[in-house]
VMD Tcl script that draws the C-alpha trace (Angstrom):
set ca {
  {-38.49 48.78 -22.75}
  {-38.43 45.18 -22.04}
  {-36.87 44.09 -25.11}
  {-34.38 46.82 -24.88}
  {-33.28 45.15 -21.39}
  {-33.05 42.12 -22.58}
  {-30.92 43.34 -25.63}
  {-28.43 45.13 -23.62}
  {-28.16 42.13 -21.09}
  {-27.44 40.08 -24.06}
  {-24.96 42.21 -25.13}
  {-23.39 42.86 -21.80}
  {-22.98 38.92 -21.53}
  {-21.33 38.68 -25.17}
  {-18.84 41.62 -24.10}
  {-18.05 39.75 -21.28}
  {-17.44 36.45 -23.11}
  {-15.21 38.51 -25.51}
  {-12.73 39.63 -23.26}
  {-10.74 36.27 -22.75}
  {-10.25 35.70 -26.86}
  {-9.43 39.19 -27.13}
  {-6.77 38.86 -24.41}
  {-5.22 36.29 -25.75}
  {-4.99 37.79 -29.23}
  {-3.17 40.77 -27.57}
  {-0.98 38.19 -25.99}
  {0.02 36.84 -29.24}
  {0.09 40.08 -31.04}
  {2.71 41.19 -28.53}
  {5.03 38.16 -29.64}
  {5.08 39.12 -33.26}
  {4.19 42.87 -33.77}
  {6.80 45.60 -32.73}
  {5.46 47.91 -29.83}
  {6.64 51.30 -28.53}
  {8.49 51.44 -25.37}
  {5.49 53.27 -23.59}
  {3.57 49.80 -24.57}
  {6.13 48.01 -22.95}
  {5.96 50.10 -19.77}
  {2.29 49.87 -19.47}
  {2.37 46.04 -20.05}
  {5.38 45.67 -17.61}
  {3.09 47.43 -14.96}
  {-0.15 45.58 -15.61}
  {2.01 42.46 -15.16}
  {3.29 43.55 -11.75}
  {-0.38 44.43 -10.83}
  {-1.73 41.15 -11.86}
  {0.87 39.23 -9.76}
  {0.43 41.01 -6.89}
  {-3.51 40.62 -7.13}
  {-2.95 37.21 -7.47}
  {-0.80 36.97 -4.59}
  {-3.21 38.67 -2.05}
  {-6.07 36.71 -3.30}
  {-4.12 33.21 -2.85}
  {-3.04 34.26 0.83}
  {-6.67 35.51 1.58}
  {-8.20 32.28 0.33}
  {-10.00 30.15 3.22}
  {-9.65 26.69 1.04}
  {-7.83 25.83 -1.99}
  {-11.02 25.71 -3.83}
  {-11.56 29.07 -3.13}
  {-9.39 30.04 -5.95}
  {-10.37 27.25 -7.90}
  {-9.57 29.40 -11.68}
  {-5.96 30.03 -10.26}
  {-4.23 27.08 -12.91}
  {-6.17 29.26 -15.73}
  {-4.85 32.51 -14.06}
  {-1.37 31.10 -13.78}
  {-1.32 30.02 -17.34}
  {-2.64 33.52 -19.12}
  {-0.07 35.52 -16.69}
  {2.81 33.48 -17.48}
  {1.77 33.80 -21.33}
  {1.57 37.79 -20.58}
  {5.23 37.96 -19.11}
  {6.45 35.73 -22.05}
  {4.93 37.74 -24.44}
  {6.43 41.09 -22.82}
  {9.93 39.07 -22.78}
  {9.76 38.83 -26.49}
  {8.41 42.36 -26.99}
  {11.01 43.54 -24.76}
  {13.96 41.48 -26.51}
  {13.14 42.76 -29.92}
  {13.39 46.17 -28.54}
  {16.72 45.78 -26.84}
  {18.40 44.29 -29.72}
  {17.01 46.81 -32.17}
  {17.09 50.29 -30.01}
  {19.71 48.98 -27.24}
  {22.56 51.07 -28.95}
  {20.36 54.21 -28.19}
  {20.96 54.19 -24.71}
  {19.72 52.70 -21.35}
  {16.06 53.99 -21.84}
  {15.63 52.72 -25.33}
  {13.51 50.02 -23.87}
  {11.14 51.84 -21.90}
  {11.27 53.94 -18.14}
  {10.45 50.64 -16.41}
  {13.52 48.15 -17.53}
  {15.52 51.62 -17.23}
  {14.54 51.90 -13.44}
  {15.06 48.36 -12.67}
  {18.59 48.34 -14.07}
  {19.45 51.90 -12.34}
  {17.57 51.35 -8.92}
  {17.48 47.67 -8.14}
  {21.33 47.22 -9.49}
  {22.82 50.25 -8.95}
  {23.54 50.76 -13.03}
  {26.33 47.99 -12.35}
  {25.43 44.76 -14.68}
  {27.62 42.56 -12.79}
  {25.88 43.23 -9.38}
  {22.63 42.81 -11.60}
  {23.74 39.28 -12.96}
  {24.52 37.92 -9.58}
  {21.20 39.51 -8.32}
  {19.40 37.71 -10.91}
  {21.20 34.37 -10.45}
  {20.00 34.43 -6.67}
  {16.36 35.29 -7.57}
  {16.37 32.34 -10.25}
  {17.67 29.96 -7.76}
  {15.37 31.06 -5.13}
  {12.29 30.70 -7.66}
  {13.30 27.69 -9.69}
  {15.16 25.75 -6.95}
  {13.31 26.26 -4.05}
  {9.68 27.66 -4.40}
  {8.60 26.22 -7.66}
  {10.32 22.75 -7.26}
  {8.81 22.30 -3.61}
  {5.32 23.76 -5.09}
  {5.48 21.23 -7.99}
  {6.02 18.30 -5.62}
  {3.11 19.24 -3.44}
  {0.97 19.77 -6.43}
  {1.88 16.32 -7.76}
  {1.69 14.55 -4.38}
  {-2.02 16.26 -3.81}
  {-3.07 15.40 -7.30}
  {-2.38 11.56 -6.78}
  {-3.81 11.59 -3.18}
  {-7.30 13.47 -4.31}
  {-7.65 11.16 -7.31}
  {-7.08 8.11 -5.36}
  {-9.46 9.24 -2.45}
  {-12.30 10.55 -5.10}
  {-14.07 6.95 -5.36}
  {-14.02 6.45 -1.40}
  {-15.65 10.12 -1.31}
  {-18.28 9.46 -3.87}
  {-19.21 6.26 -2.14}
  {-19.05 7.87 1.41}
  {-21.68 10.47 -0.24}
  {-23.97 7.90 -1.50}
  {-24.03 6.07 2.10}
  {-24.80 8.95 3.77}
  {-27.59 9.85 0.92}
  {-29.00 6.27 1.47}
  {-28.91 6.14 5.32}
  {-31.03 9.68 5.12}
  {-27.93 11.74 6.41}
  {-28.37 14.31 3.86}
  {-30.77 15.26 0.87}
  {-30.18 14.91 -2.87}
  {-29.67 18.58 -3.25}
  {-26.83 18.36 -0.67}
  {-25.19 15.07 -2.14}
  {-25.09 16.83 -5.44}
  {-23.20 20.03 -3.92}
  {-20.95 17.50 -2.27}
  {-20.21 15.25 -5.44}
  {-19.50 18.53 -7.07}
  {-17.11 19.89 -4.48}
  {-15.48 16.21 -4.94}
  {-15.00 16.71 -8.60}
  {-13.96 20.11 -8.49}
  {-11.27 19.30 -5.73}
  {-10.08 16.41 -8.19}
  {-9.90 19.02 -11.39}
  {-8.36 21.74 -9.56}
  {-5.28 19.54 -7.95}
  {-4.94 17.76 -11.43}
  {-4.64 21.39 -13.17}
  {-2.39 22.33 -10.30}
  {0.01 19.44 -11.03}
  {0.21 20.57 -14.61}
  {0.36 24.34 -13.99}
  {3.42 24.08 -11.77}
  {5.09 22.86 -14.86}
  {4.30 26.41 -16.53}
  {6.02 28.11 -13.37}
  {9.00 26.09 -13.84}
  {9.15 26.37 -17.60}
  {8.39 30.16 -17.13}
  {12.17 30.29 -14.82}
  {13.86 28.36 -17.46}
  {12.82 30.42 -20.45}
  {13.70 33.64 -18.34}
  {17.45 32.44 -18.06}
  {17.23 31.65 -21.80}
  {15.95 34.98 -22.85}
  {18.56 36.85 -20.85}
  {21.41 34.66 -22.11}
  {19.87 35.57 -25.97}
  {19.82 39.42 -25.09}
  {23.17 39.59 -24.04}
  {25.09 37.51 -26.88}
  {22.64 38.81 -29.43}
  {23.31 42.66 -27.93}
  {27.50 42.23 -27.85}
  {27.10 40.71 -31.42}
  {24.94 43.49 -32.68}
  {26.70 46.35 -30.63}
  {30.14 45.43 -32.25}
  {28.89 44.25 -35.50}
  {25.81 46.48 -36.44}
  {26.51 49.70 -34.43}
  {30.04 49.98 -34.32}
  {30.18 49.72 -30.36}
  {33.46 48.73 -28.64}
  {33.21 45.59 -26.70}
  {33.14 47.26 -23.23}
  {30.49 49.99 -24.38}
  {28.02 47.14 -25.94}
  {28.61 45.33 -22.75}
  {27.82 48.11 -20.38}
  {24.77 48.97 -22.46}
  {23.26 45.61 -23.52}
  {23.97 43.86 -20.61}
  {22.25 46.25 -18.25}
  {19.08 46.25 -20.41}
  {19.13 42.80 -20.25}
  {19.63 42.48 -16.71}
  {16.75 45.05 -16.15}
  {14.53 43.43 -18.50}
  {15.02 39.93 -16.80}
  {14.46 41.44 -13.18}
  {11.30 43.09 -14.61}
  {10.06 39.68 -15.36}
  {11.57 37.91 -12.67}
  {10.04 39.50 -9.95}
  {6.25 39.29 -10.82}
  {7.50 35.57 -11.87}
  {8.80 35.07 -8.17}
  {5.27 36.47 -6.92}
  {2.96 33.95 -8.65}
  {5.69 31.14 -7.78}
  {4.88 31.96 -3.79}
  {0.85 32.15 -4.72}
  {1.11 28.63 -6.17}
  {3.23 27.46 -3.43}
  {0.69 29.02 -0.84}
  {-2.33 27.64 -2.84}
  {-1.12 24.25 -2.98}
  {0.12 24.15 0.68}
  {-3.37 25.49 1.95}
  {-4.97 23.58 4.61}
  {-8.80 23.98 4.59}
  {-9.77 26.46 7.25}
  {-12.53 28.92 8.02}
  {-10.04 31.60 8.46}
  {-7.54 33.22 5.98}
  {-3.67 32.60 6.01}
  {-2.82 35.33 8.26}
  {-5.90 34.63 10.76}
  {-4.84 30.78 10.70}
  {-1.15 31.17 11.27}
  {-1.92 34.09 14.22}
  {-4.30 31.67 15.74}
  {-2.21 28.91 16.04}
  {0.95 31.02 16.99}
  {-1.12 32.78 19.73}
  {0.05 30.70 22.73}
  {2.11 31.49 25.43}
  {3.76 28.45 25.81}
  {5.33 28.84 22.33}
  {6.39 32.13 23.16}
  {8.19 31.84 26.43}
  {10.91 29.38 25.62}
  {11.41 32.23 22.41}
  {11.81 34.79 25.27}
  {14.14 33.12 27.55}
  {16.60 31.33 24.86}
  {16.84 35.29 23.09}
  {17.34 36.49 26.84}
  {20.04 34.16 27.21}
  {21.83 34.97 23.93}
  {22.06 38.35 24.60}
  {23.72 38.10 27.98}
  {26.67 36.16 26.12}
  {30.17 38.25 25.57}
  {30.37 39.46 21.95}
  {26.94 38.97 20.69}
  {24.87 42.36 19.91}
  {23.15 43.30 22.86}
  {20.92 46.09 21.60}
  {19.53 43.79 18.88}
  {18.95 40.67 20.65}
  {18.05 41.84 24.18}
  {14.99 43.84 22.69}
  {13.80 41.07 20.60}
  {13.92 38.81 23.70}
  {11.38 41.92 25.44}
  {9.48 41.60 22.19}
  {9.08 37.90 22.66}
  {8.37 38.19 26.49}
  {5.75 40.86 26.28}
  {3.95 38.78 23.85}
  {4.24 35.71 25.90}
  {2.79 37.86 28.87}
  {-0.38 39.02 26.53}
  {-0.94 35.72 25.63}
  {-1.04 33.95 29.04}
  {-4.34 32.41 30.35}
  {-6.32 35.02 31.93}
  {-4.72 37.97 30.30}
  {-7.41 38.95 27.94}
  {-10.06 40.92 29.99}
  {-13.33 39.22 30.82}
  {-16.33 40.55 29.34}
  {-18.69 42.13 31.23}
  {-21.40 39.66 32.48}
  {-24.82 39.72 30.81}
  {-27.90 40.71 33.00}
  {-29.24 37.61 34.33}
  {-32.70 36.77 33.01}
  {-35.41 36.66 35.80}
  {-36.90 33.30 35.02}
  {-39.63 33.77 37.58}
  {-40.78 36.71 35.76}
  {-41.23 35.09 32.33}
  {-44.63 34.59 30.72}
  {-45.61 30.80 30.52}
  {-45.85 31.24 26.69}
  {-42.09 31.68 26.57}
  {-41.67 28.21 27.06}
  {-40.66 25.93 23.76}
  {-41.92 22.41 22.96}
  {-38.20 21.55 22.76}
  {-38.28 22.00 26.65}
  {-40.87 19.53 27.22}
  {-40.47 16.79 24.56}
  {-37.24 15.36 22.90}
  {-38.39 14.02 19.48}
  {-35.45 11.74 18.94}
  {-36.32 8.02 18.53}
  {-32.61 7.13 19.82}
  {-30.75 9.20 22.20}
  {-26.87 8.38 23.92}
  {-26.07 10.77 26.97}
  {-22.52 11.02 27.91}
  {-21.02 12.10 31.00}
  {-18.53 15.14 30.70}
  {-15.40 12.87 30.89}
  {-16.41 11.07 27.36}
  {-17.25 14.28 25.31}
  {-13.70 13.98 23.71}
  {-15.30 10.59 22.13}
  {-17.41 13.30 19.77}
  {-15.26 16.14 19.64}
  {-14.80 16.97 16.02}
  {-11.24 18.32 16.67}
  {-10.12 14.88 17.83}
  {-11.77 12.86 15.03}
  {-15.07 12.13 16.73}
  {-14.32 8.23 16.78}
  {-17.56 7.65 18.47}
  {-19.78 9.33 15.84}
  {-17.73 7.41 13.20}
  {-18.84 3.99 14.61}
  {-22.39 5.36 15.26}
  {-22.63 6.25 11.76}
  {-21.65 2.67 10.56}
  {-23.68 0.85 12.96}
  {-27.18 2.81 11.51}
  {-25.61 2.09 7.82}
  {-25.17 -1.47 8.64}
  {-28.70 -1.70 10.69}
  {-30.63 0.09 7.88}
  {-29.42 -2.58 5.41}
  {-30.18 -5.66 7.39}
  {-33.35 -4.48 8.85}
  {-34.93 -2.93 5.86}
  {-35.69 0.50 7.04}
  {-33.59 3.28 7.70}
  {-32.67 3.60 11.33}
  {-33.31 7.07 12.95}
  {-30.36 9.21 13.69}
  {-28.89 8.99 17.26}
  {-29.02 12.22 18.95}
  {-25.98 12.51 21.33}
  {-25.61 14.84 24.12}
  {-23.71 15.30 27.18}
  {-25.96 15.01 30.42}
  {-24.03 16.82 33.88}
  {-26.28 14.70 35.91}
  {-24.41 11.47 34.87}
  {-21.24 10.49 36.24}
  {-17.94 11.56 34.44}
  {-17.55 8.22 32.46}
  {-20.90 7.41 32.57}
  {-23.40 6.74 29.11}
  {-27.01 6.03 28.79}
  {-28.84 4.81 25.72}
  {-32.27 5.76 25.56}
  {-35.23 4.36 22.93}
  {-38.11 6.23 22.32}
  {-37.82 8.17 25.89}
  {-36.93 4.64 27.73}
  {-33.40 4.12 29.22}
  {-32.33 0.83 27.64}
  {-28.66 0.77 29.37}
  {-26.33 2.30 31.62}
  {-22.88 2.00 31.89}
  {-19.20 3.16 32.46}
  {-16.52 3.78 30.02}
  {-12.92 5.13 30.33}
  {-12.18 6.92 27.28}
  {-8.02 6.85 28.22}
  {-8.18 2.93 28.70}
  {-9.04 -0.42 26.58}
  {-11.21 -2.92 27.39}
  {-9.69 -6.25 27.72}
  {-12.19 -9.39 27.16}
  {-11.73 -12.55 28.41}
  {-11.66 -14.63 25.48}
  {-12.21 -17.93 27.45}
  {-8.73 -19.32 26.59}
  {-6.11 -16.85 28.69}
  {-2.74 -18.02 29.18}
  {-2.20 -15.25 31.81}
  {-3.48 -11.82 33.41}
  {-3.18 -8.31 33.26}
  {-3.59 -5.59 36.02}
  {-6.66 -3.29 35.64}
  {-10.04 -2.39 36.49}
  {-12.06 -5.50 36.15}
  {-15.47 -5.12 35.04}
  {-18.36 -6.69 32.89}
  {-18.31 -6.51 29.28}
  {-21.60 -4.29 28.77}
  {-22.54 -6.02 25.59}
  {-22.20 -9.76 26.46}
  {-21.59 -9.77 29.96}
  {-17.87 -11.16 29.66}
  {-15.53 -10.74 32.37}
  {-13.07 -7.75 31.03}
  {-10.31 -5.55 32.21}
  {-10.07 -1.79 31.58}
  {-5.87 -1.76 31.08}
  {-3.62 0.90 30.17}
  {-3.06 1.71 26.45}
  {0.42 0.71 26.95}
  {-0.51 -2.75 28.28}
  {-2.16 -3.77 24.99}
  {0.69 -5.60 23.41}
  {0.54 -7.70 26.96}
  {-3.09 -8.33 27.11}
  {-3.16 -9.49 23.62}
  {-0.42 -12.27 24.02}
  {-2.06 -13.32 27.40}
  {-5.04 -14.06 25.23}
  {-7.43 -10.97 25.90}
  {-9.29 -9.53 22.97}
  {-8.69 -5.75 23.23}
  {-11.14 -3.10 22.07}
  {-11.12 1.03 22.40}
  {-13.85 2.52 24.27}
  {-15.73 3.91 21.10}
  {-16.32 0.30 20.30}
  {-17.41 -0.71 23.59}
  {-20.44 1.96 23.46}
  {-20.82 1.19 19.81}
  {-21.10 -2.35 20.39}
  {-23.73 -1.99 23.03}
  {-25.84 0.56 20.81}
  {-25.94 -1.98 17.78}
  {-27.21 -4.70 19.99}
  {-29.68 -2.22 21.59}
  {-30.91 -0.75 18.43}
  {-31.43 -4.49 16.87}
  {-33.48 -5.66 19.86}
  {-35.52 -2.42 19.53}
  {-36.14 -2.11 16.13}
  {-39.94 -2.70 16.41}
  {-40.18 0.22 18.78}
  {-38.09 2.75 16.23}
  {-40.72 1.49 13.35}
  {-43.80 3.35 12.86}
  {-46.36 4.40 10.50}
  {-43.90 7.09 8.68}
  {-41.52 4.19 8.23}
  {-44.21 2.10 6.64}
  {-45.31 5.06 4.21}
  {-41.77 5.28 3.19}
  {-41.27 1.50 2.50}
  {-44.81 1.86 0.41}
  {-43.60 4.83 -1.82}
  {-40.38 2.91 -2.44}
  {-42.28 -0.15 -3.48}
  {-44.94 2.08 -5.59}
  {-41.79 2.91 -8.07}
  {-41.20 -0.60 -9.13}
  {-44.85 -2.37 -8.09}
  {-47.52 0.26 -7.92}
  {-50.32 -2.18 -8.59}
  {-49.19 -3.91 -5.67}
  {-49.46 -1.05 -3.37}
  {-52.87 -0.02 -4.99}
  {-54.26 -3.83 -3.98}
  {-52.56 -3.49 -0.51}
  {-53.56 -0.03 0.78}
  {-55.81 1.66 1.99}
  {-57.58 -1.65 1.46}
  {-57.86 -4.19 2.50}
  {-55.31 -2.84 5.01}
  {-54.73 0.59 6.60}
  {-51.37 2.26 6.79}
  {-51.81 1.66 10.48}
  {-52.39 -2.17 9.96}
  {-49.12 -2.33 7.97}
  {-47.23 -0.61 10.48}
  {-48.57 -3.35 13.18}
  {-47.70 -5.93 10.85}
  {-43.96 -4.79 10.52}
  {-43.64 -4.27 14.03}
  {-44.91 -7.61 15.07}
  {-42.52 -8.90 12.22}
  {-39.24 -7.00 13.70}
  {-39.89 -7.74 17.28}
  {-39.14 -11.48 16.09}
  {-36.08 -10.60 14.39}
  {-37.87 -10.77 10.84}
  {-36.24 -8.34 8.67}
  {-38.12 -6.06 5.99}
  {-35.52 -6.14 3.32}
  {-37.47 -8.00 0.93}
  {-40.55 -5.89 1.42}
  {-42.26 -6.68 -1.91}
  {-42.36 -10.26 -1.12}
  {-43.77 -9.17 2.60}
  {-46.27 -6.87 0.96}
  {-47.33 -9.55 -1.31}
  {-47.74 -12.05 1.43}
  {-49.86 -9.25 3.40}
  {-52.23 -9.25 0.53}
  {-52.76 -12.92 0.26}
  {-53.14 -13.05 4.10}
  {-55.53 -9.95 4.20}
  {-58.05 -12.29 1.86}
  {-58.39 -14.98 4.48}
  {-58.14 -13.61 7.99}
  {-58.90 -10.10 9.50}
  {-57.81 -10.46 13.06}
  {-54.27 -8.69 13.79}
  {-52.92 -11.79 15.36}
  {-54.02 -14.35 13.37}
  {-52.87 -12.46 10.31}
  {-49.40 -12.04 11.49}
  {-49.15 -15.81 11.60}
  {-50.68 -15.93 8.29}
  {-47.88 -13.87 6.66}
  {-45.12 -15.72 8.41}
  {-46.21 -18.72 6.90}
  {-45.85 -17.20 3.33}
  {-42.70 -15.70 4.17}
  {-40.84 -18.70 5.87}
  {-38.19 -19.13 3.47}
  {-37.04 -15.39 3.92}
  {-36.99 -16.11 7.54}
  {-35.06 -19.62 7.34}
  {-32.51 -18.18 4.89}
  {-31.58 -15.35 7.76}
  {-30.35 -18.10 9.75}
  {-28.15 -20.85 7.91}
  {-26.93 -20.75 4.19}
  {-28.95 -22.44 1.63}
  {-27.26 -25.79 1.52}
  {-26.60 -26.38 5.15}
  {-29.43 -28.53 7.42}
  {-31.17 -25.99 9.82}
  {-30.45 -27.36 13.59}
  {-33.56 -27.13 15.34}
  {-35.04 -27.79 19.03}
  {-38.19 -29.57 19.04}
  {-40.71 -30.15 21.70}
  {-42.13 -34.07 22.68}
  {-45.25 -34.88 21.35}
  {-46.68 -34.85 24.86}
  {-45.65 -31.67 25.47}
  {-46.99 -30.04 22.23}
  {-50.29 -31.61 23.14}
  {-50.36 -29.92 26.49}
  {-49.61 -26.56 24.83}
  {-52.00 -26.92 22.17}
  {-54.67 -27.57 24.92}
  {-53.64 -24.28 26.96}
  {-53.89 -21.99 23.84}
  {-57.61 -23.39 22.86}
  {-58.44 -22.92 26.75}
  {-57.17 -19.26 26.57}
  {-56.88 -18.17 22.79}
  {-56.81 -14.33 23.87}
  {-54.46 -14.77 26.98}
  {-51.00 -13.19 26.68}
  {-49.08 -16.00 28.55}
  {-52.12 -19.23 28.27}
  {-49.44 -21.59 30.12}
  {-49.53 -22.67 33.44}
  {-47.02 -20.99 35.73}
  {-45.26 -24.30 36.66}
  {-45.07 -25.84 33.25}
  {-44.03 -22.25 31.62}
  {-40.80 -22.40 34.23}
  {-40.23 -26.14 33.34}
  {-40.25 -25.16 29.56}
  {-37.94 -22.50 29.86}
  {-35.11 -24.06 31.77}
  {-35.45 -27.44 29.62}
  {-35.14 -25.08 26.40}
  {-32.38 -23.32 28.07}
  {-30.46 -26.49 28.87}
  {-31.10 -27.55 25.46}
  {-29.91 -24.63 23.67}
  {-26.99 -23.87 26.11}
  {-24.53 -25.81 24.27}
  {-25.43 -24.30 20.79}
  {-25.45 -20.85 21.90}
  {-21.72 -21.45 23.73}
  {-20.52 -22.48 20.04}
  {-22.32 -19.51 18.43}
  {-24.14 -21.93 16.00}
  {-27.48 -20.64 14.78}
  {-30.51 -22.88 15.34}
  {-34.58 -22.63 15.73}
  {-36.89 -23.66 18.17}
  {-39.80 -25.67 15.92}
  {-43.54 -26.34 17.27}
  {-46.97 -26.30 16.02}
  {-48.51 -23.35 14.66}
  {-51.37 -23.26 17.19}
  {-48.56 -22.79 19.76}
  {-45.96 -20.78 18.01}
  {-46.76 -17.52 19.10}
  {-47.58 -18.26 22.63}
  {-44.23 -20.08 22.81}
  {-42.67 -17.42 21.26}
  {-43.65 -14.74 23.69}
  {-42.80 -17.15 26.62}
  {-38.92 -17.91 25.20}
  {-38.14 -14.28 24.11}
  {-36.91 -12.94 27.42}
  {-34.74 -15.50 27.76}
  {-33.40 -16.45 24.27}
  {-34.07 -13.43 22.32}
  {-31.59 -14.39 19.58}
  {-33.51 -17.75 18.90}
  {-36.59 -17.60 16.70}
  {-39.28 -20.02 17.08}
  {-41.01 -21.21 14.14}
  {-43.95 -23.46 13.24}
  {-43.54 -26.49 11.49}
  {-45.27 -24.83 8.10}
  {-42.96 -21.88 7.97}
  {-39.92 -24.34 7.12}
  {-39.64 -24.42 3.15}
  {-40.51 -27.95 1.43}
  {-37.29 -29.72 0.83}
  {-35.16 -27.70 3.36}
  {-33.01 -30.32 5.81}
  {-33.36 -30.02 8.97}
  {-31.57 -31.70 11.99}
  {-32.92 -32.11 15.03}
  {-30.21 -31.15 17.73}
  {-32.66 -31.59 20.64}
  {-35.97 -32.97 21.99}
  {-37.71 -30.97 24.71}
  {-39.74 -33.45 26.79}
  {-42.93 -32.79 28.97}
  {-41.06 -33.49 32.16}
  {-38.48 -30.65 31.18}
  {-35.48 -32.94 30.44}
  {-33.90 -32.33 26.90}
  {-33.33 -35.47 25.05}
  {-30.66 -35.32 22.18}
  {-30.93 -37.22 18.88}
  {-29.26 -36.66 15.68}
  {-31.39 -37.52 12.90}
  {-32.59 -36.04 9.46}
  {-36.42 -35.04 9.14}
  {-38.23 -33.35 5.98}
  {-40.52 -30.54 7.37}
}
mol new
graphics top color blue
foreach p $ca { graphics top sphere $p radius 0.5 }
foreach p [lrange $ca 0 end-1] q [lrange $ca 1 end] { graphics top cylinder $p $q radius 0.2 }
display resetview
């Protein structure tokens, strides 16, 4: 029985697969084999039925790809109509002298009912239909198809790159990426096919004109020469048959042209075409002026009042029904008695927020994340995550954006691992003009401080953008303001965003290219927790994990020598010094450094030896003098946006880094041993024991 079922399925599949070849052979047969008038009648009715079905499917499609087989359907529908035209032409020319019903009842009915038996009227009706179909609908649809195909094919590489970027950033699964790639490819194929299919419609309309001329001229010649009819009798008979035949073919052609135009001009929407149009016309503001203008026209003398005034009344009624508040309110839902709810109804999502990164917005800023308005802030956040993921070497977690009614209308708040890292205000309908330091004028607005860099700034009206640029301001939009601050916070909090899950993903990725290295790293000599801690320590000092293979090799080598976590970090840093330095200056340029006086170095080393486990081993007074001196030495470099490093002895490096990090977060503190051999170093300042920086200009090799 199972074998029989399988055979039945095979035969059924074979039967379905044979439908199209058999249908194509039948179309060719209609062109070359004489057929009776009854078969023509059936063919014409099938042609009309198919054209109506294609039109209905086109109108009900939510997006063009919902009817992706339309180009092929259009091809076969055109072939069917042309086959029927050839077959009917043969019948008209051979048997037309017998009377109006010689070519079948459908052609006769169209000849009598649509044109009243007057072939002159039929010629004009056919000419009008041809102009509508060929000049208006077909030409417009063909142009839209051509432009859509070109734009879709041009945008295809960008869409593929966007899919790859989202996949690399962890925004979608491989299955979702595969599905989206298939959609992009199908869309390109569809519009490319529609560009060619529109030529079928145009060629079909031209063929209809030529077939009509052939039927009329051939009928007149055959009627007079072969059948002995007078010119008037031949014209009355053959022209009426030719016009009836042309109209039978032209009406389905017109339906298919409308379907093609509806498909190529369709905009993707969750609603069908009727629902989309109704939703967009469902506004009282659109119908109220219509009612007023029609009412005014209906009151003018000489106008058909009995037609215009009722139309004005209908428009007014529609506007009244669509006015705000006209829809009856839904009955209020019963209020849930939360006090009586059992404690088991509380969900974990009510007491814990699993998002590592959060952005809370006041209700006035919701427009920046509204998809209907393009969601400009969401696009910036995605770009920030993608860029930071490449720079840091691990996938930055998604930013959970939500509204918070507890905030002011224009306030926003950045949260990292449950801790509020920043809170400021932003005006979505304004622009922020930053003081670039070389202003040639001023612009009026709301004076503030830039939340990212602390610069003096002014929130201005968008109309004053040109004035602000001329005055020397740097003008940015509100999404850029929030995104820039978010970028700074994420970069500074990279260590807080990295955990054992991220460490495991790095190891999994490395295992594909270096399985033995991973096997020699974990679970011995280092556990996953130790590896995550080492990575966090590196990220805390702005050392990226992009070259994780090199870092993993350094971990394996360092773990053979030391076991103390603090010393292990320093040992790893010594082995990846080239990675640290290459992120500061280009390869061929010297590394600007600030060094410490020999006497100060000795004092720091002595303090570290006295308290090796202390977080801040330096005496408070000495620590304050060091911070002040280093700040004074670094101020010119920071003002010139020049990269530099602070260099000290390996023993004091960690303690000095922890001391200076809150004051100079972007200035790395290196030991002498971390600078690669042969790397030129330019000493731009020497900090003395008394706290006064001494600037020298000399070269030294580490």
